[in-house]
LOMAR-912377 format. One line per 8 residues: number of its first residue (from 1); their letters; for each residue x, y, z of N, C-alpha, C, O. Coordinates in Angstrom, 3 decimals. Example, Ala and Ser with C-alpha at 12.3 -4.5 7.8 and 13.67 -1.06 7.14 Angstrom:
! LOMAR-912377
1 = AS = 13.190:-5.690:7.800:12.300:-4.500:7.800:13.200:-3.300:7.800:14.236:-3.319:8.465; 12.850:-2.250:7.080:13.670:-1.060:7.140:12.900:0.030:7.870:13.409:1.138:8.039
END
This chain:
! LOMAR-912377
1 = XXXXXXXX = 41.913:-103.278:103.698:41.940:-104.662:104.076:42.383:-105.000:105.347:43.117:-104.199:105.926; 42.023:-106.199:105.969:42.119:-106.058:107.671:43.755:-106.357:106.899:44.227:-106.530:105.775; 44.302:-106.260:108.661:45.571:-106.717:107.833:45.613:-107.414:108.436:46.652:-107.287:109.085; 44.655:-108.900:108.962:44.859:-109.997:109.260:44.338:-111.117:107.634:44.163:-112.331:107.530; 44.274:-110.388:106.980:43.244:-111.058:106.037:44.544:-110.935:104.500:44.751:-109.941:103.804; 45.089:-112.084:104.407:45.996:-112.046:103.577:45.732:-111.316:101.818:44.793:-111.374:101.025; 46.496:-110.948:101.802:46.584:-109.660:100.260:46.999:-110.516:99.184:48.187:-110.821:99.079; 45.572:-111.204:97.851:46.596:-112.226:97.388:47.315:-111.507:96.257:47.493:-111.981:95.135
9 = XXXXXXXX = 47.671:-110.424:96.638:48.516:-109.467:95.639:49.936:-110.898:95.964:50.449:-111.846:95.370; 49.992:-110.379:96.933:51.349:-110.685:98.163:51.505:-112.027:98.197:52.603:-112.160:98.739; 51.145:-112.951:97.989:50.805:-114.959:98.121:51.507:-115.269:97.126:50.846:-115.448:96.103; 52.986:-115.448:96.999:53.948:-116.075:95.691:54.209:-117.090:96.929:54.155:-116.989:98.154; 54.538:-118.183:95.943:55.738:-118.899:95.410:56.437:-119.175:94.762:56.408:-118.679:93.636; 57.696:-120.348:95.199:58.362:-119.998:94.079:57.845:-121.920:93.750:57.748:-122.802:94.604; 57.585:-122.046:92.117:58.032:-123.578:91.717:58.953:-124.054:91.121:59.282:-123.605:90.023; 59.745:-125.331:91.848:60.871:-125.475:91.470:60.482:-127.205:91.769:61.407:-127.915:92.163
17 = XXXXXXXX = 59.454:-127.668:91.619:59.768:-129.400:91.652:59.105:-129.992:90.699:58.220:-130.833:90.857; 59.540:-129.544:89.623:59.439:-130.550:88.337:59.642:-129.645:86.384:59.930:-128.528:85.954; 59.407:-130.505:86.017:59.968:-129.195:84.369:58.936:-130.543:82.778:58.448:-131.668:82.897; 58.981:-130.182:82.309:58.567:-130.926:81.170:58.971:-130.568:80.253:59.182:-129.395:79.946; 59.163:-131.541:79.621:60.217:-130.911:78.133:59.644:-132.198:76.976:58.976:-133.229:76.899; 60.562:-131.138:76.125:59.652:-131.813:74.641:59.770:-133.295:74.520:58.859:-134.099:74.325; 61.188:-133.548:74.685:62.375:-134.581:74.767:61.698:-136.069:75.136:62.038:-137.151:74.658; 60.334:-135.745:76.407:60.098:-136.670:77.498:58.443:-136.618:76.522:57.555:-137.387:76.889
25 = XXXXXXXX = 58.313:-136.139:75.916:56.946:-136.193:75.396:56.483:-137.766:74.621:56.977:-138.251:73.603; 55.568:-138.235:75.340:54.827:-139.004:74.302:54.207:-138.739:72.995:54.052:-137.607:72.539; 53.932:-139.601:72.533:53.067:-139.584:71.293:51.651:-139.149:72.009:51.163:-138.028:71.867; 51.150:-140.040:72.679:49.830:-139.700:73.343:49.335:-138.587:74.505:49.509:-138.706:75.718; 48.777:-137.652:73.920:48.315:-137.282:75.533:47.846:-137.864:77.331:47.844:-137.467:78.496; 47.456:-139.182:76.387:46.274:-139.622:77.356:47.793:-140.117:78.202:48.214:-139.478:79.166; 48.346:-141.087:77.769:49.828:-141.521:78.599:50.649:-141.149:79.542:51.248:-141.783:80.411; 50.558:-138.904:78.981:51.180:-138.198:80.149:50.235:-138.268:80.692:50.367:-138.907:81.736
33 = XXXXXXXX = 48.612:-137.678:80.397:47.205:-138.065:81.737:48.095:-138.740:82.955:48.748:-138.340:83.919; 47.627:-140.393:82.157:47.703:-141.086:83.480:49.098:-141.219:83.979:49.010:-141.835:85.041; 50.414:-140.925:83.714:51.139:-140.543:84.447:51.660:-139.759:85.483:52.639:-139.967:86.200; 50.840:-138.794:85.459:50.663:-137.355:86.423:49.277:-138.561:87.046:49.599:-139.322:87.958; 48.640:-138.592:86.802:47.080:-138.976:87.210:47.875:-139.433:88.385:47.596:-139.000:89.503; 49.063:-140.471:88.163:49.565:-141.791:89.283:50.277:-141.372:90.109:50.345:-141.812:91.257; 51.230:-140.009:89.429:51.923:-138.957:90.661:50.950:-138.644:91.722:50.955:-138.887:92.928; 49.802:-137.813:90.662:48.808:-136.946:91.977:48.405:-137.919:92.851:48.501:-137.449:93.985
41 = XXXXXXXX = 47.916:-139.286:92.885:47.229:-140.489:94.273:48.183:-140.510:95.144:48.166:-140.428:96.372; 49.414:-140.682:94.029:50.626:-141.350:94.923:50.992:-140.584:95.460:51.784:-141.261:96.115; 51.197:-139.198:95.967:51.389:-137.795:96.168:50.314:-137.750:97.816:50.617:-137.185:98.867; 48.790:-138.716:97.442:48.020:-138.401:98.439:46.710:-136.904:98.762:46.075:-136.467:99.722; 46.870:-136.601:97.362:46.237:-135.468:97.245:44.623:-136.292:97.424:44.145:-137.285:96.875; 44.254:-135.612:98.163:42.799:-135.552:98.235:42.017:-135.378:96.981:42.373:-134.660:96.046; 40.417:-136.415:97.051:39.989:-135.911:95.451:41.228:-135.575:93.826:40.993:-134.867:92.847; 42.358:-136.322:94.107:42.572:-136.380:92.804:42.042:-135.583:91.382:42.255:-134.558:90.734
49 = XXXXXXXX = 40.947:-137.173:91.378:39.983:-137.197:90.652:39.369:-135.763:90.365:38.918:-135.566:89.236; 39.321:-134.783:91.277:38.578:-133.737:90.942:38.783:-132.755:89.983:39.895:-132.231:90.055; 37.941:-132.286:88.976:37.713:-131.239:87.873:37.022:-130.309:87.951:35.979:-130.477:88.583; 37.269:-129.037:87.397:36.767:-128.204:87.249:35.761:-127.846:85.663:36.353:-127.484:84.646; 34.769:-127.957:85.680:33.450:-128.584:84.724:33.282:-126.978:84.052:32.542:-126.176:84.622; 33.977:-126.620:82.891:32.977:-124.979:82.579:32.195:-125.448:81.291:32.514:-126.442:80.639; 31.363:-124.795:81.065:30.705:-124.767:80.629:30.150:-123.371:80.362:30.562:-122.331:80.876; 28.463:-123.589:78.873:27.894:-121.441:78.285:26.736:-122.132:78.171:26.568:-123.313:77.867
57 = XXXXXXXX = 25.984:-121.318:78.433:24.541:-121.478:77.686:24.299:-120.783:76.592:24.788:-119.670:76.401; 23.635:-121.292:75.895:22.803:-120.943:74.992:22.566:-119.101:74.571:22.217:-118.498:73.556; 22.907:-118.767:75.735:23.044:-117.868:75.651:24.595:-117.006:76.444:24.841:-116.114:77.256; 25.307:-117.975:75.568:26.500:-118.252:75.578:27.336:-117.193:77.539:28.128:-116.260:77.673; 26.742:-117.858:78.321:26.544:-117.215:79.739:27.802:-118.552:80.608:27.471:-119.726:80.776; 28.541:-118.245:80.834:29.916:-119.147:80.952:29.183:-120.067:82.655:28.032:-119.853:83.036; 30.284:-121.149:83.503:29.439:-121.240:84.748:30.459:-122.388:84.559:30.562:-123.161:83.606; 31.178:-122.315:85.679:32.101:-123.899:85.765:31.822:-124.028:87.607:31.514:-123.242:88.503
65 = XXXXXXXX = 32.102:-125.323:87.509:32.094:-126.569:89.220:32.765:-127.363:89.409:33.459:-127.749:88.468; 32.868:-127.880:90.465:33.875:-128.546:90.320:32.780:-129.926:90.519:31.907:-130.089:91.371; 33.352:-131.118:89.004:32.673:-132.388:89.155:33.989:-133.494:89.881:35.021:-133.234:90.500; 33.443:-134.600:89.510:34.521:-135.623:89.319:34.533:-136.441:88.316:33.598:-136.743:87.574; 36.025:-136.934:88.303:35.992:-137.597:86.936:36.218:-138.815:87.102:36.824:-139.241:88.085; 35.643:-139.741:85.916:34.932:-140.607:86.815:35.468:-142.016:85.540:34.942:-143.124:85.643; 36.368:-141.779:84.601:36.909:-142.480:83.393:37.147:-141.284:82.404:36.753:-140.162:82.085; 38.445:-142.700:82.015:38.405:-142.125:80.690:39.818:-142.969:79.621:40.590:-143.902:79.838
73 = XXXXXXXX = 39.623:-142.193:78.649:40.618:-143.336:77.406:40.140:-142.873:76.073:39.082:-142.306:75.803; 40.947:-143.159:75.429:40.402:-142.770:73.653:39.125:-142.554:73.441:38.884:-141.850:72.460; 38.272:-142.919:74.022:36.996:-142.000:73.253:37.012:-140.672:74.315:36.231:-139.783:73.974; 37.792:-140.409:75.559:37.032:-139.954:76.101:37.489:-139.575:78.175:38.263:-140.236:78.867; 36.783:-138.509:78.547:36.286:-138.096:80.068:35.500:-137.845:79.865:35.033:-137.103:79.000; 34.721:-138.995:81.423:33.635:-139.380:81.806:33.214:-138.278:82.447:33.874:-137.256:82.261; 31.868:-138.207:83.467:31.857:-137.540:84.478:30.222:-138.073:84.413:29.817:-138.562:83.359; 29.234:-137.942:85.692:28.255:-137.757:86.141:26.990:-137.203:86.872:27.088:-137.132:88.097
81 = XXXXXXXX = 25.736:-136.773:86.262:25.117:-135.806:86.820:23.957:-136.505:86.605:23.686:-137.535:85.988; 22.983:-135.266:87.620:21.602:-135.213:87.490:21.795:-134.279:85.683:22.588:-133.522:85.123; 20.353:-135.061:85.371:20.630:-134.428:83.790:19.281:-133.584:83.401:18.726:-133.521:82.303; 18.958:-133.019:84.512:17.973:-131.486:84.806:18.661:-130.729:85.873:18.057:-130.321:86.865; 20.364:-130.475:85.601:21.234:-129.795:86.534:21.052:-128.436:85.304:20.452:-128.400:84.230; 21.993:-127.255:86.156:22.147:-126.013:84.718:23.519:-127.337:84.399:22.807:-128.323:84.208; 24.628:-127.715:84.288:25.041:-128.137:83.797:24.625:-129.116:82.477:25.191:-129.208:81.389; 23.661:-129.673:82.884:22.958:-130.710:82.176:22.206:-129.546:80.912:22.470:-129.909:79.765
89 = XXXXXXXX = 21.600:-128.639:80.971:21.150:-127.712:80.110:22.297:-126.709:79.614:22.037:-126.085:78.586; 23.358:-126.516:80.137:24.065:-126.492:79.111:24.160:-126.589:77.910:23.867:-126.075:76.831; 24.975:-127.924:78.718:25.018:-129.063:77.498:24.392:-129.572:76.523:24.826:-130.011:75.458; 22.870:-129.469:77.102:22.054:-129.918:75.374:21.958:-128.428:74.923:21.897:-128.477:73.695; 21.910:-126.938:75.387:21.937:-126.352:73.774:23.376:-126.282:73.554:23.762:-126.370:72.388; 24.537:-126.087:74.817:25.890:-125.952:73.913:26.688:-127.434:74.437:27.267:-127.760:75.473; 26.452:-127.959:73.439:27.547:-129.482:73.817:29.292:-129.347:73.667:30.059:-130.151:73.139; 29.574:-128.157:74.268:31.345:-128.153:74.209:31.223:-128.116:75.299:30.125:-127.854:75.790
97 = XXXXXXXX = 33.000:-128.523:76.523:32.649:-128.130:77.448:34.697:-127.949:77.313:35.438:-128.085:76.340; 35.032:-127.555:78.962:36.493:-127.112:79.017:36.785:-127.982:80.687:36.020:-127.583:81.565; 37.661:-128.932:81.063:38.271:-129.538:81.642:39.574:-128.765:82.968:40.798:-128.650:83.036; 39.254:-128.668:83.196:40.429:-128.121:84.749:41.272:-129.172:85.985:41.191:-129.052:87.208; 42.019:-130.127:85.256:42.093:-130.577:86.999:43.556:-129.620:87.671:44.504:-129.249:86.979; 43.414:-129.399:89.036:44.086:-128.195:89.366:45.035:-128.983:90.033:45.454:-128.273:90.948; 45.336:-129.565:90.049:46.738:-130.215:91.067:47.584:-129.378:91.163:48.415:-129.103:90.296; 47.447:-128.786:92.426:48.205:-127.179:93.008:49.530:-127.771:93.741:50.633:-127.257:93.559
105 = XXXXXXXX = 49.305:-129.034:94.689:50.784:-129.515:95.853:51.783:-130.077:94.954:52.766:-130.601:95.477; 51.639:-130.038:93.023:52.510:-130.190:92.761:52.517:-129.784:91.158:52.678:-130.438:90.127; 52.245:-128.290:91.461:52.572:-126.895:90.676:51.910:-128.067:89.710:52.743:-128.821:89.205; 50.708:-128.285:89.430:50.741:-128.819:88.057:49.411:-128.353:87.612:48.684:-127.843:88.465; 48.922:-128.475:86.193:47.156:-128.555:86.073:47.193:-129.409:84.508:48.062:-130.082:83.953; 46.229:-129.131:84.249:45.762:-130.076:83.078:44.791:-129.355:82.609:43.950:-129.379:83.506; 44.373:-128.698:81.711:43.108:-128.311:80.887:42.670:-129.113:79.395:43.445:-129.219:78.444; 41.335:-129.614:79.421:40.636:-130.211:78.037:39.694:-129.360:78.049:39.045:-128.742:78.893
113 = XXXXXXXX = 39.772:-129.491:76.455:38.419:-129.109:76.308:38.093:-129.799:74.351:38.796:-130.111:73.390; 36.975:-129.748:74.600:36.277:-130.794:73.357:34.973:-130.238:73.066:34.588:-129.087:73.271; 34.256:-131.357:72.486:32.867:-131.546:72.386:32.398:-132.615:73.180:33.166:-133.526:73.491; 31.304:-132.602:73.515:30.335:-133.395:74.749:29.040:-134.468:74.831:27.914:-133.979:74.917; 29.169:-135.669:74.808:28.045:-136.180:74.113:27.820:-137.248:75.311:28.610:-137.677:76.151; 26.469:-137.513:75.082:25.390:-138.207:76.601:25.848:-139.377:76.368:25.935:-139.845:75.233; 26.290:-140.147:77.730:26.148:-141.456:77.641:25.536:-142.140:76.854:25.165:-141.530:75.851; 25.115:-143.842:76.946:23.928:-144.586:76.869:23.413:-145.181:77.943:24.139:-145.919:78.609
121 = XXXXXXXX = 22.412:-145.023:78.213:21.754:-145.213:79.698:22.338:-146.614:79.717:22.780:-146.664:80.865; 22.625:-147.839:79.125:23.699:-148.433:79.760:24.985:-148.619:80.226:25.555:-149.615:80.673; 25.344:-147.459:80.037:26.678:-146.942:80.318:26.558:-146.623:81.650:27.241:-146.998:82.602; 25.266:-145.619:81.590:25.209:-144.836:82.877:24.110:-146.071:84.009:23.443:-145.864:85.022; 24.322:-147.031:83.382:22.865:-147.993:84.707:24.677:-148.513:85.602:24.962:-148.432:86.797; 25.580:-149.028:84.386:26.662:-149.637:84.768:27.290:-149.414:86.192:27.653:-150.176:87.088; 27.256:-147.585:85.969:28.579:-146.996:86.784:27.498:-146.626:87.499:27.861:-145.797:88.333; 26.439:-146.827:87.564:25.473:-146.091:88.300:24.627:-147.131:89.785:23.808:-146.842:90.657
129 = XXXXXXXX = 25.550:-148.656:89.328:25.163:-149.974:90.339:26.497:-149.777:91.023:26.530:-150.220:92.171; 28.045:-148.986:90.400:28.938:-149.313:91.843:28.616:-148.347:92.931:28.980:-148.559:94.088; 28.128:-147.582:92.679:27.916:-146.159:93.759:27.771:-146.572:94.850:28.380:-147.618:94.624; 27.323:-146.723:96.456:27.357:-146.970:97.254:26.203:-146.796:97.030:25.736:-146.442:95.947; 25.382:-147.109:98.400:24.060:-147.800:98.637:23.308:-145.971:98.971:22.131:-145.738:98.698; 24.087:-145.069:99.471:23.341:-143.952:100.034:23.615:-142.945:99.708:23.392:-141.913:100.341; 24.417:-143.077:98.140:24.445:-142.208:97.080:23.921:-142.894:96.402:23.524:-142.709:97.553; 23.343:-143.685:95.576:22.495:-143.826:94.862:20.936:-143.086:95.392:20.154:-142.487:94.655
137 = XXXXXXXX = 20.798:-143.305:96.692:19.578:-142.647:97.354:19.354:-141.454:97.485:18.270:-140.918:97.717; 20.549:-140.898:97.316:21.528:-139.148:97.498:20.821:-138.217:95.863:20.417:-137.078:95.629; 21.027:-139.720:94.921:20.926:-139.261:93.339:19.288:-139.072:93.167:18.767:-138.233:92.432; 18.485:-140.166:94.118:16.723:-139.643:94.018:15.909:-138.690:94.970:14.714:-138.393:94.935; 16.932:-138.289:95.855:16.867:-137.251:96.659:17.006:-136.118:96.714:16.523:-135.316:97.512; 17.932:-135.908:95.548:18.151:-134.348:94.910:17.826:-134.329:93.520:18.595:-133.721:92.776; 16.633:-134.993:92.955:16.111:-135.012:91.877:15.613:-133.612:91.218:15.037:-133.749:90.139; 15.733:-132.457:91.643:15.548:-131.212:91.163:16.630:-130.719:91.112:16.529:-129.525:90.832
145 = XXXXXXXX = 17.866:-131.111:91.272:19.104:-130.478:91.051:19.440:-128.775:90.773:18.629:-128.111:90.127; 20.371:-128.317:91.178:20.219:-126.341:90.762:19.025:-126.116:90.612:18.732:-125.320:89.720; 17.993:-126.692:91.373:16.599:-125.927:91.775:16.489:-125.239:93.300:17.231:-125.634:94.200; 15.689:-124.379:93.475:15.654:-123.394:94.642:14.789:-124.557:94.979:14.015:-125.034:94.149; 14.957:-125.184:96.623:14.617:-125.227:97.675:14.359:-124.371:99.107:14.984:-123.472:99.671; 12.854:-125.267:99.468:13.168:-124.328:100.542:13.588:-124.579:102.083:13.256:-123.752:102.932; 14.202:-125.542:102.371:15.409:-126.181:103.165:15.448:-127.783:103.015:14.755:-128.676:102.528; 16.843:-127.608:103.821:17.791:-128.908:104.007:16.435:-130.193:103.731:16.652:-131.065:102.890
153 = XXXXXXXX = 14.812:-130.185:104.668:14.391:-130.941:104.875:13.853:-131.502:103.514:13.602:-132.698:103.369; 13.687:-130.551:102.507:13.592:-131.714:101.313:14.433:-132.359:100.844:14.072:-133.238:100.062; 15.753:-132.210:101.098:16.343:-133.123:100.480:16.449:-134.518:101.611:16.273:-135.649:101.159; 16.806:-134.268:103.366:16.627:-135.610:104.356:15.336:-136.714:103.565:15.325:-137.874:103.153; 13.883:-135.065:103.690:12.790:-136.910:103.620:12.355:-137.329:102.016:11.442:-138.076:101.665; 13.599:-136.378:100.942:13.779:-137.394:99.683:14.980:-138.194:100.082:15.604:-138.333:99.029; 15.454:-138.626:100.776:16.190:-139.190:100.474:15.714:-140.358:101.734:15.989:-141.538:101.514; 14.898:-139.939:103.231:14.213:-141.466:103.660:13.146:-141.637:102.905:12.331:-141.694:103.826
161 = XXXXXXXX = 12.523:-141.762:101.970:11.443:-141.853:100.968:12.225:-142.760:100.702:12.317:-143.754:101.422; 12.839:-142.610:99.765:14.030:-143.570:98.965:14.082:-144.529:100.120:13.191:-145.367:100.257; 15.154:-144.435:101.011:15.461:-145.740:101.603:14.254:-146.817:102.293:14.185:-148.003:102.615; 13.445:-145.698:102.292:11.328:-146.771:102.442:11.762:-147.387:101.404:12.482:-148.344:101.690; 11.575:-147.178:100.123:11.366:-147.967:99.026:12.253:-148.885:98.573:11.938:-149.974:98.092; 13.548:-148.404:98.738:14.042:-149.741:98.386:15.180:-149.929:99.356:16.252:-149.592:98.853; 15.282:-150.427:100.773:15.386:-150.577:101.604:17.181:-151.561:101.132:17.486:-152.517:100.419; 17.887:-150.630:102.002:19.418:-151.481:102.136:19.124:-153.406:102.233:18.555:-153.923:103.194
169 = XXXXXXXX = 19.511:-153.981:101.355:19.822:-155.243:101.467:20.956:-155.309:103.038:20.490:-155.480:104.164; 21.938:-155.193:102.848:23.257:-155.139:103.922:22.561:-154.964:104.695:22.266:-156.149:104.545; 21.823:-154.591:105.586:20.857:-153.522:106.483:20.339:-154.824:107.244:19.773:-154.684:108.328; 20.509:-155.986:106.736:19.147:-156.626:107.354:17.786:-156.330:106.957:16.699:-156.748:107.356; 18.040:-155.717:106.301:16.476:-155.395:105.661:15.881:-156.336:104.445:16.619:-156.574:103.489; 14.621:-156.839:104.481:14.127:-157.520:103.165:14.238:-156.833:101.720:13.461:-155.899:101.526; 14.893:-157.097:100.943:15.195:-156.172:99.059:14.102:-155.708:99.081:13.072:-156.253:99.480; 14.348:-153.815:98.308:12.909:-153.518:98.101:13.206:-153.856:96.330:14.252:-154.402:95.980
177 = XXXXXXXX = 12.094:-153.429:95.292:12.187:-153.079:94.453:13.125:-153.076:93.059:13.193:-152.077:92.343; 13.781:-154.222:92.794:14.527:-153.998:91.783:14.137:-153.924:90.626:13.119:-154.352:90.082; 15.653:-152.920:89.976:15.575:-152.065:88.886:15.228:-153.477:87.567:14.873:-154.602:87.920; 15.408:-153.124:86.263:14.333:-154.326:85.801:15.533:-155.381:85.372:14.892:-156.429:85.284; 16.610:-155.637:85.123:17.616:-156.847:84.946:17.488:-157.668:86.487:18.162:-158.694:86.578; 16.597:-157.232:87.784:16.612:-157.591:88.801:17.884:-157.522:90.190:17.695:-157.659:91.399; 19.518:-157.186:89.228:20.560:-157.306:90.220:20.837:-156.015:90.183:21.896:-155.721:89.629; 19.969:-154.866:90.762:20.077:-154.147:91.518:19.137:-153.155:92.238:18.158:-152.554:91.793
185 = XXXXXXXX = 19.770:-153.140:93.640:18.420:-152.918:94.371:17.598:-151.674:94.389:16.484:-151.425:94.850; 18.680:-150.814:93.610:18.087:-148.921:94.117:18.463:-148.491:92.604:19.600:-148.156:92.271; 17.027:-148.563:91.482:17.207:-148.514:89.664:18.127:-146.818:89.353:18.122:-145.811:90.062; 18.566:-146.978:88.529:18.757:-145.267:88.140:17.859:-144.505:87.615:17.303:-144.778:86.551; 17.614:-143.429:88.330:16.717:-142.596:87.761:16.907:-141.931:86.370:17.911:-141.564:85.759; 15.299:-141.907:86.035:15.685:-141.119:84.481:16.205:-139.500:84.341:16.616:-138.906:83.344; 16.074:-139.164:85.337:17.274:-137.889:85.332:18.747:-138.096:85.930:19.436:-137.401:86.676; 18.868:-138.821:85.560:20.443:-139.115:86.315:20.850:-139.999:85.103:20.266:-140.943:84.572
193 = XXXXXXXX = 22.138:-139.344:84.811:23.591:-140.245:83.684:24.212:-139.485:83.127:23.906:-138.293:83.148; 25.188:-139.911:82.515:26.618:-139.646:82.846:27.155:-138.536:80.882:26.306:-138.131:80.088; 28.507:-138.394:80.726:28.589:-137.458:79.425:30.142:-137.703:78.969:30.795:-137.402:79.968; 30.701:-137.954:78.324:31.791:-137.980:77.698:31.969:-136.872:76.552:31.362:-136.537:75.534; 33.793:-136.246:77.657:33.966:-135.231:76.514:35.193:-136.413:75.666:35.955:-137.257:76.136; 34.928:-135.991:74.334:36.136:-135.929:73.472:36.818:-134.942:73.426:36.658:-133.852:72.877; 38.075:-135.616:74.397:38.906:-133.313:73.673:39.332:-134.068:72.109:39.307:-135.097:71.434; 39.733:-132.611:72.180:40.794:-131.688:71.015:41.892:-130.925:71.326:42.960:-130.810:70.724
201 = XXXXXXXX = 41.471:-130.383:72.411:42.948:-130.586:72.654:43.479:-130.321:74.605:42.683:-129.995:75.486; 44.505:-130.498:74.744:45.009:-130.766:76.201:46.025:-130.634:76.381:47.162:-131.043:76.143; 45.240:-129.703:77.059:47.127:-128.939:77.989:47.882:-129.276:79.211:47.342:-129.265:80.317; 49.169:-129.587:79.022:49.669:-129.768:80.542:50.787:-128.488:80.564:51.474:-128.104:79.616; 50.751:-127.960:81.922:50.966:-126.690:82.640:51.801:-127.265:84.114:51.354:-127.922:85.054; 53.379:-126.637:83.827:54.219:-128.118:84.754:54.430:-126.230:85.008:54.727:-125.456:84.098; 54.106:-125.702:86.930:55.233:-124.397:87.610:56.315:-124.419:87.479:56.979:-125.435:87.685; 56.829:-123.252:87.080:58.790:-123.306:87.069:58.802:-121.796:87.841:58.054:-120.912:88.260
209 = XXXXXXXX = 59.794:-122.064:87.748:61.101:-121.044:88.544:60.968:-119.413:88.151:61.381:-119.245:87.004; 60.517:-118.185:88.768:60.422:-117.225:87.845:59.237:-116.891:86.690:59.158:-116.038:85.806; 58.197:-118.184:87.215:57.058:-117.825:86.844:57.115:-117.933:84.609:56.306:-117.520:83.777; 58.535:-118.712:84.441:58.514:-119.414:83.137:57.899:-121.052:83.383:58.362:-122.188:83.484; 56.790:-120.490:83.401:56.233:-122.561:83.036:56.451:-122.984:81.808:56.825:-122.411:80.785; 56.145:-124.134:82.071:56.221:-124.817:81.209:55.168:-125.321:80.996:54.431:-125.834:81.838; 54.836:-125.151:78.918:53.503:-125.263:78.996:53.185:-126.201:77.744:53.884:-125.719:76.852; 52.696:-126.972:77.368:53.029:-128.286:76.256:51.258:-128.528:76.113:50.488:-128.849:77.018
217 = XXXXXXXX = 50.918:-128.237:74.572:50.002:-128.326:74.525:49.804:-129.533:72.887:50.337:-129.792:71.808; 48.707:-129.887:73.725:48.455:-131.623:72.441:47.334:-131.218:71.672:46.275:-131.322:72.291; 47.212:-130.658:70.159:45.837:-130.502:69.618:45.857:-131.687:68.671:46.835:-132.232:68.159; 44.566:-131.971:68.549:44.581:-133.240:67.052:44.086:-132.868:66.537:43.059:-132.208:66.697; 45.019:-133.355:65.135:44.862:-132.800:63.719:43.554:-133.318:63.361:43.066:-134.311:63.899; 42.804:-132.418:62.150:41.650:-133.184:60.948:41.937:-134.123:60.928:43.161:-134.109:61.050; 41.490:-135.387:60.818:41.779:-137.015:59.957:41.180:-136.244:58.341:40.174:-135.662:57.936; 42.240:-136.597:57.921:41.513:-136.896:56.169:40.639:-138.093:56.371:41.105:-139.163:55.981
225 = XXXXXXXX = 39.227:-138.091:57.017:38.223:-139.206:57.247:37.137:-138.888:57.614:36.060:-139.485:57.600; 37.728:-136.944:58.289:36.596:-136.117:58.935:36.786:-136.401:60.049:37.732:-137.010:60.549; 35.336:-135.702:60.783:35.335:-135.573:61.743:35.615:-137.047:62.450:36.612:-137.383:63.089; 34.001:-138.107:62.028:34.135:-139.435:62.442:34.967:-140.238:62.984:34.687:-141.147:63.766; 36.739:-139.725:62.323:37.630:-140.335:62.163:38.393:-139.291:62.432:38.516:-138.351:61.647; 39.424:-139.416:64.452:39.729:-138.935:64.807:41.455:-139.054:64.742:42.142:-140.045:64.990; 41.933:-137.557:64.280:43.325:-137.730:63.551:44.128:-137.895:64.552:43.755:-138.071:65.711; 45.629:-137.833:64.055:46.855:-137.838:65.034:47.208:-135.909:66.192:46.960:-134.706:66.108
233 = XXXXXXXX = 47.749:-136.687:66.901:47.293:-135.428:68.229:49.402:-134.585:67.768:50.263:-135.429:67.518; 49.766:-133.264:67.749:50.398:-132.604:67.555:50.739:-131.948:69.029:49.910:-131.892:69.938; 51.573:-131.647:69.084:52.442:-131.558:70.510:53.137:-130.377:70.555:54.310:-130.335:70.186; 52.284:-128.963:71.154:53.050:-127.521:71.458:54.028:-127.171:72.038:54.355:-128.141:72.721; 54.842:-126.227:72.227:54.779:-125.528:73.312:54.263:-124.122:73.328:54.490:-123.409:72.350; 53.425:-123.549:74.601:53.017:-123.063:74.861:53.547:-121.651:75.404:54.376:-122.399:75.922; 53.922:-120.243:75.835:54.439:-118.894:76.284:53.412:-118.682:77.248:52.202:-118.537:77.069; 54.200:-118.689:78.484:53.284:-118.540:79.501:53.331:-117.699:80.192:52.498:-117.592:81.092
END
């Protein structure tokens, strides 16, 4: 290894910025997630909603990438993507996934795992309308996400074509073709939508000194009413 290249095995840091004790745990893990998310946002971390999404194909080939969390609550964690992407193909064949929130500056991470369901077109359209004009054009330009293209000019040409088709009224141009309800200039593509991961487990990791980290995992118990009725959460400490 070049002397100027850091040796990963020698990169160490003592984690002494926090702790996670059972006495302070809320009954609902989403309450703890909300508190930690607020801490990360207050700390000024870039893209605090960035998360690693791990999926697996029908042949059990794993794949992981960063995506952005766009909402969370009792129903689960929401994200949006191209429905022709690798992640979408994985989820169609194997509708389970895992999330990791890598909040390194606070020596924290959160892991979430569970089944994934596709959002309705109405839910996806409602979110799509909140995206900036350029991002909506970008969704149309990257129709074949994860597919091989000959060069960046393909994307730029697709973006220009979308901009010509749906001009930006904010730029003083005449409005283009509206979507079905007439409230949006750039319509939701058929190949674009959202997903919801319904958590079965949520693990909170807090870095501690001498690698004696705090790990608390919440597991959802099986409800007497079956899978359609979410059960209560049980919290347990894991060895680091």
